[in-house]
N, C-alpha and C positions, 0 to 999 in steps of 0.2 A: 327871527323867530330862531330858537330851538324847542329841540324838546324835551321831553324827560329824564331821559340818558343826561342832557347840556351838548349835544350833535346837531352841530346847524343843518338844516337838511339842503339835497341840493338846488339850486331856483331853479322853482317852477316845479314844486310837487308839491308843498302846500301848500292852501291856500284857508286864513284864519275866515273864519262865517261871520263878518259884523253883527252885533248885536250887546247889548249889555254885561253881559255878561264877560266878556275879552274888553271893553271899556276902559279899567283902566289898574294897574296890578295889581294896586289891594287886590281885589276884587277876584285874580284872574289866583292869587296867591288861594283865595279862600276857595276856592274851584273843586269840587271834587274830579276823581281822575278820571269819570266818565263824563261828567261836564265836558272837562276840556276834551278829549279822545274827539264826541260829539260834535264839538266845534271845528276840529284843525281834518279837513278833507283834501286828499291833491285835485292837484289841479287838471282842468280837463283837458287842455292840452299835454299836460304830459300821460297819463293816459292816451288820448290821441294817438303819440308817436309810440307812445311804448307799445300800441297796435300796432303799429304800420312796419314797428321792426322785428316783432318779433312775430309777422307772418310773412317777412322780406324772409326769413334765419329761416323758416317754414318753409319754404317754398324751394331756396340753395337745396338744403339736407334735402329736399325730397329731391331730386333734379340729381345731385352726386347719389341716392341710393340708385336709384332710375338706370343709372346710365350703363353699371353695370349692369342690368339683369339686361336691357338693353344689347349692350355687345354683346352679352353670351348669348341672347335668344339669335341675334344677327348670325356668330358662329353657326347656333343650330341648324337654323336655315340653310348659309350656305351649305355645308353639308349632306343634308339630305336632300337638298333640290338636285347639286350639283350630282352625286352616288344616285340618285334614281334615274338621272339618263344613264349610266355607270350598271345599271344592274336591269335595265332596259333591254341591254346586250348581253347578257350574263345574267345566270341561274347562280343566286340562293348558296345552292346544295352545292358547286363547283367552285364555289368563292369557300366554301367552308372547310370540303371537304377533301376540295385537290390536294394535290401536294409536291406541285410545281409551282410554279413566279417569274413568268416568263410573257409582260406585255409588251414589251417592244421585240421581240421575235417574232417571227416569219407566220410560224404555229403560236402563236398566244396562249399563255394555260394562266392563270388567275388563281393559285387556292393560295389563301392571305396566311393559312396557319403553317408555313412558312418561314416569313415575316413573325407573325405572333410566336413560333419558340423561340426565338432568338430575342425577341425581346421580354422573351418570360425564362430563360437562360440566366440574362444577362445583369436582369432586375429580382432574382433571387440570390444568385451572386450578393453580391451587393447589400438584399440582408441577410446573409449570412454573415455578415461583414456586421452591418449598422444597428443591427440587434445587440448583438450581443457587447460588443462598445459600447451604444449608447448605454442600453441599459446601466450598467456599474460604470461610464460616469457620471449619472442621474442617482445615483444611487450617493456616491461618493459629494456632491454637489449639494444632495440631499442632504447627509444624514454627515458628514466623517468633514470636509469639510467650511474652513470660518468665515467670515464670513467679507473679511478682506482678500484672501483667500479666491473666494466662490467669483469675488468683484473681478479679478486679475482670470480671471482662469476662462471665464464664460467666455465675458467678450473677448476672446482671442481667438478661440473656440468658435465664435457664429463668425470670425470673419472669414472661415472658412467659404460663408456662404454668398460673398462677398469677391470669390475670385471666380474667373472668365470661364467659362466650359473651355475653349478652345482653348486653356492654357494646360487642364485637365487633362483633355486629350491628349496634346505632344507631351506631356508628362509619360505617359500611357505607357506611347509609341516610341517615345525615340529615350526613355529612360527606365523603367520599370522594366516595359517586354523585356528587352536585351539582356536584366540582371534574373528574373525571371525562368529566361532560358539557357541561365545553369547550370539549375536548378535543378529545372522540368526539363529537357533534353528536346521528349516531341513539341514543347509549344512551337504553335507557326509561329509567321509574324506578327499576323493582323489573329486577335482569338480571342473570346468572349470573358473569359480567366482574368487580366488585365483590365478591360477597362469594365468589368465587375465589379472589382474588389476598390477599384478608384469610385464608384460612383458612392460606394459603400461609403470612402471616406465624407463625400460630397451630402449625400442625406444624412453625416453625424451632428452636427446643432440643431435642425427641423426635428429629431428625436429627442438630443438633447434639450433642445430648451424646453418642449412641450411636452415630455414626460417627468420631469425635474421642478418645472410649476406645476404639474401634479401634485405630485410627489410634497409639496412643499403645502401643499393645499389641505391636507387632510390635519386632523385636528392634531393639538399635543400629546393633548388626556389621553388621547391611546397611545403613545410615546410612551406615555413617565408608568399607563400602569401595563406594557410589556417593560416597560424596564423593572415594574415592581414587583415582578411574578419570575421575573432575572433571567429574561429574556437578555440577551447578549445585544450590540447596533446594528451585527449581519444578519441574525432572525429577527428583530424584528423593524426590518427593512424590507425582508425577505417573505413573513411570514401578517407581515400588518400594511408597513406603506404600499406594496406594490399593489398588493388587496385589494385597498383602500381608493387607490389610484386609479385600478385597473382601467378603467375609462377611461381617464385621462390615456396612461398606457400606452393602449391602444390605439388610439385616437392617434396617436404619436405616430406607430407603427406604422400606418393602415396611409398617415402622411408622406411617410416616409414612403412605400410603398412605390403611391402618386407619385411622387417626384422621381425615381427611380421608372418607372415606364416614360414618363415624356421625356427624358433626357435624352439631347437630341446628337452634340456636339462631339462630345467621348467616347459614341458609338463610332459616329461616321467616322470617325477620323481613324481610332486603334478596333476597329474588330471587325472594320472589315465590309464589303457591299454580295459581296455572295448570297442569294437568295435559298436557302437549303435550309432543312433541317435539323438544328440545331441539337442534335445526341453527343456531339462531343467540346465544354467545354474550350480546351482548347483547340479548337478548329477556328479562324473568323465564321461567320455568318452573318447576313445582313437582321435589321431591327426595320420596324413601324418608322419609327423616328427618322435614320437613315436612309431608306426607300426615300421616306419624300424629298430628304435634304438633295440624294442625288436625281433626281426626275426632274426636279423647280427648277436647277441648275442646268440642267438638257435644254435642245432643240425642238423640243413636242411641237405638233402643232396645237392650237388649241381649241380644244371642244372634241379634240379627235379621242378614242379606248381610254389610253396610253398615261394621256393626259388627266380622265376622268378616273384610275389609279391610282392615281393624288388622294382624293376626296373619297375614294374607297378606304382606302388605311387610314385617311386620316378620320372619318367616321365609327370604325371600326376599334382604334386607339382612342376616341373619344368616349367612347362607352364603356374602354376597357374601366377608366381612370372617374367616368360615372360612375360605374360597380363601387367597389372599387372605394368612393364617398360614400355609397350609403352602406353598404355593409358598415365605415366608421361609423356613421351615423346612430344605426341600428343596433351596435353594441356600443355608444356614451347612455345611450338609452336605456337600451336593457340593462348594465351592470354603473349603472352613475349608481355613487353612496350619496346621502344625504346627508351631514350632519350639522 
């Protein structure tokens, strides 16, 4: 049997209700469309199979979504439970405001500010590199580049995200640092400047991709209105496109900041592992991630106070990145433009 459009439905989908209305071909031709639709019904077995498949797919998708939530909850539980054991021996005031971090010394000190300062300095250097370059590249790809060039440049730029961070770390230590020492005589072999610059290059794909998508989402009539007022492409990009895509652009910056704060191998290899307050980026200093790597590879007794510092430092890093994500969410909600 064929439907009104002449397309034969799949087997088991339609069932013709027996009766005088469909007894002959001449009678079926004379039927009104309403009568024909009333006499054709989906087969009950087909509906039953469709409900079963829909239920199975809904369950699979729910489990996939719940898995990420459960993993996050498990990570938070481990960090909080192990950190609680640490803070049972160390006061939060000393942890936040002490200026030395020597957990394996005979007289241990636990001032996390030393590790936080190295993390913040290296991340700020990365942002000083990535934000201007990322914004310029985003404007170029969104407003100036043609579609063919965009299809070439953007995938090549995103290939940076696939390079192992270990390769970036040794590239910074063995190649870039000697070159920078020629122009900056006081630059130490282990420093925060070169790893920060390399991290800025690493997070470029994240900032460019998100920012360019946000800029291209701005309606074309805003561009046309700016051109009608006599704006150049640069003026249109800076005065119309970026304000119109402000929520997406700031989200890209915060995403890049979170990525820089959580970077491990570049700073662990090229920034050194000496825990001290990072006043000078030309000198080396330990970051939170570098310390976690250093202690995880050591021979610390399980359950010791020095071992528990790994989880306390990890909890601090988690709270920092969580704060950045909350700020990004707030900025998107506050400055989101609905067209």
